[in-house]
KOLNU-897831 format. One line per 10 residues: number of its first residue (from 1); their letters; for each residue x, y, z of N, C-alpha, C, O, CB. Coordinates in steps of 0.02 Angstrom, whole numbers, always signed. Glycine has a CB too. Layout:
<sites>
NUM) a) X,Y,Z,X,Y,Z,X,Y,Z,X,Y,Z,X,Y,Z; ...
</sites>
This chain:
<sites>
1) mkkntkittt) +753,+1972,+322,+753,+1913,+363,+738,+1855,+313,+694,+1870,+272,+700,+1917,+424; +758,+1805,+309,+741,+1740,+277,+686,+1698,+308,+686,+1689,+369,+800,+1699,+274; +645,+1674,+273,+591,+1662,+302,+609,+1568,+302,+651,+1547,+262,+518,+1699,+257; +581,+1529,+339,+590,+1451,+338,+555,+1418,+296,+494,+1409,+305,+577,+1421,+396; +595,+1391,+236,+548,+1377,+173,+559,+1282,+164,+549,+1254,+110,+583,+1433,+88; +579,+1250,+221,+590,+1178,+227,+508,+1153,+237,+467,+1176,+278,+648,+1159,+296; +499,+1099,+186,+439,+1060,+194,+442,+1010,+238,+482,+963,+237,+419,+1035,+138; +379,+1025,+297,+380,+968,+363,+368,+903,+329,+365,+892,+269,+315,+979,+428; +362,+862,+382,+350,+787,+374,+281,+791,+349,+265,+759,+299,+357,+738,+445; +236,+831,+381,+155,+824,+384,+148,+846,+318,+100,+823,+286,+109,+870,+444
11) qwftiglvil) +186,+889,+290,+167,+914,+218,+191,+858,+159,+163,+855,+104,+206,+992,+204; +236,+822,+175,+267,+783,+128,+219,+726,+126,+205,+693,+75,+342,+765,+145; +196,+717,+185,+145,+653,+202,+65,+672,+158,+31,+631,+127,+131,+648,+308; +53,+730,+165,-4,+763,+137,+0,+760,+48,-46,+742,+11,-3,+844,+170; +57,+780,+31,+74,+780,-27,+71,+699,-68,+44,+684,-121,+140,+813,-20; +101,+665,-30,+101,+594,-44,+39,+553,-54,+29,+509,-95,+132,+566,+5; -14,+584,+8,-81,+554,+11,-110,+579,-72,-129,+540,-116,-132,+590,+87; -106,+652,-77,-157,+669,-149,-128,+634,-199,-169,+605,-235,-162,+753,-177; -50,+625,-219,-15,+584,-266,-57,+509,-263,-85,+489,-314,+71,+579,-244; -59,+481,-217,-86,+429,-209,-166,+406,-218,-184,+352,-241,-65,+421,-159
21) ylfwefifla) -212,+465,-194,-260,+471,-217,-283,+471,-280,-334,+443,-301,-271,+504,-198; -233,+513,-319,-251,+537,-396,-241,+470,-422,-283,+449,-461,-199,+602,-438; -189,+430,-406,-170,+371,-449,-237,+323,-438,-263,+291,-483,-92,+331,-425; -255,+324,-382,-312,+266,-349,-364,+289,-395,-381,+249,-439,-339,+273,-254; -393,+351,-394,-452,+374,-431,-459,+360,-508,-506,+331,-536,-454,+445,-421; -398,+389,-539,-405,+394,-611,-370,+344,-643,-378,+341,-704,-385,+456,-636; -322,+293,-609,-304,+249,-642,-324,+167,-643,-340,+128,-688,-253,+260,-632; -313,+159,-562,-365,+85,-532,-425,+86,-532,-455,+34,-546,-361,+63,-464; -460,+148,-513,-539,+142,-506,-568,+148,-579,-623,+123,-591,-573,+203,-455; -528,+184,-631,-569,+189,-694,-558,+112,-729,-599,+102,-774,-541,+258,-747
31) swkentegpl) -522,+70,-719,-533,+4,-743,-570,-44,-707,-586,-100,-729,-478,-22,-753; -584,-22,-650,-622,-67,-597,-698,-47,-614,-744,-88,-614,-599,-49,-507; -707,+18,-629,-777,+34,-640,-795,+0,-710,-849,-30,-716,-789,+116,-640; -765,+2,-747,-784,-27,-821,-797,-108,-812,-832,-136,-854,-715,-13,-881; -778,-135,-773,-786,-197,-763,-839,-222,-708,-853,-281,-698,-725,-218,-752; -866,-168,-674,-909,-186,-615,-996,-176,-636,-1012,-126,-668,-884,-132,-548; -1038,-218,-619,-1101,-205,-650,-1138,-190,-575,-1122,-217,-522,-1132,-275,-703; -1191,-142,-585,-1238,-113,-529,-1189,-65,-516,-1137,-47,-543,-1263,-161,-461; -1234,-43,-447,-1209,+20,-419,-1137,+18,-388,-1119,-37,-367,-1258,+43,-366; -1103,+60,-384,-1032,+51,-359,-1024,+96,-294,-1032,+157,-294,-976,+74,-418
41) lrvdllliyp) -1006,+55,-234,-1010,+93,-155,-948,+92,-160,-911,+46,-179,-1045,+58,-79; -931,+162,-139,-878,+200,-135,-845,+212,-52,-828,+268,-32,-903,+265,-171; -839,+151,-8,-832,+151,+43,-753,+171,+73,-738,+188,+130,-859,+97,+54; -716,+164,+18,-639,+184,+19,-645,+274,+27,-606,+308,+61,-593,+153,-66; -679,+290,+5,-686,+364,+15,-705,+387,+98,-695,+446,+113,-749,+390,-39; -724,+351,+137,-738,+353,+212,-672,+354,+243,-664,+371,+302,-782,+291,+239; -619,+334,+202,-540,+328,+249,-502,+399,+211,-466,+441,+239,-480,+231,+228; -524,+394,+134,-476,+431,+96,-480,+499,+109,-433,+534,+127,-483,+422,+28; -547,+520,+98,-557,+596,+110,-542,+627,+177,-512,+681,+177,-625,+612,+97; -558,+602,+229,-544,+618,+290,-478,+635,+308,-463,+681,+345,-563,+573,+325
51) liltgiirsl) -429,+588,+274,-358,+571,+289,-321,+646,+254,-286,+690,+277,-332,+485,+248; -351,+631,+183,-323,+700,+148,-343,+768,+160,-311,+814,+134,-333,+699,+84; -407,+782,+205,-438,+860,+222,-393,+867,+296,-377,+923,+314,-546,+864,+233; -375,+807,+338,-345,+819,+387,-279,+845,+374,-256,+887,+412,-347,+768,+421; -241,+821,+317,-176,+826,+307,-168,+894,+275,-117,+926,+286,-149,+768,+267; -220,+920,+233,-217,+982,+211,-228,+1044,+257,-205,+1101,+252,-257,+983,+165; -274,+1012,+306,-283,+1067,+367,-213,+1081,+409,-189,+1134,+428,-343,+1036,+426; -193,+1021,+415,-122,+1036,+466,-62,+1059,+427,-14,+1082,+457,-95,+965,+507; -62,+1054,+363,-10,+1089,+315,-31,+1157,+323,+10,+1193,+351,-11,+1067,+236; -78,+1179,+306,-102,+1252,+286,-91,+1284,+386,-65,+1338,+401,-212,+1251,+238
61) wqlikkgrws) -115,+1242,+429,-89,+1267,+490,-19,+1282,+495,-3,+1340,+506,-102,+1225,+539; +24,+1239,+489,+87,+1250,+486,+116,+1293,+444,+172,+1312,+459,+112,+1204,+478; +89,+1313,+395,+103,+1366,+351,+106,+1441,+375,+150,+1484,+368,+56,+1361,+301; +37,+1442,+411,+18,+1497,+437,+65,+1519,+510,+92,+1573,+525,-58,+1484,+449; +62,+1445,+547,+94,+1453,+608,+171,+1481,+603,+192,+1521,+646,+90,+1388,+642; +212,+1459,+551,+279,+1483,+539,+273,+1535,+510,+328,+1555,+489,+322,+1445,+506; +217,+1579,+494,+229,+1650,+467,+249,+1667,+398,+274,+1720,+380,+277,+1677,+503; +232,+1608,+357,+254,+1613,+293,+210,+1649,+259,+226,+1675,+205,+266,+1556,+264; +142,+1656,+289,+104,+1693,+237,+74,+1754,+271,+22,+1784,+256,+49,+1648,+204; +120,+1766,+321,+95,+1847,+361,+138,+1893,+352,+195,+1873,+365,+86,+1852,+442
71) n) +135,+1951,+333,+166,+2006,+314,+226,+2019,+351,+260,+2068,+338,+125,+2056,+316
</sites>
């Protein structure tokens, strides 16, 4: 029996969020940190981390629910 291997919208959204986060963290903020004096308050992480964590949990739940990881 062939298992469903289609990627869901939630999983695409999670992949996109992780890619955008990596771009934000390592490209945009790298130059911003160099030009900022004093402590750097990362309020953006209060929004980014919960979104990524929620997306990963929902994506994993969909994988388990569809039976892709079951024997």
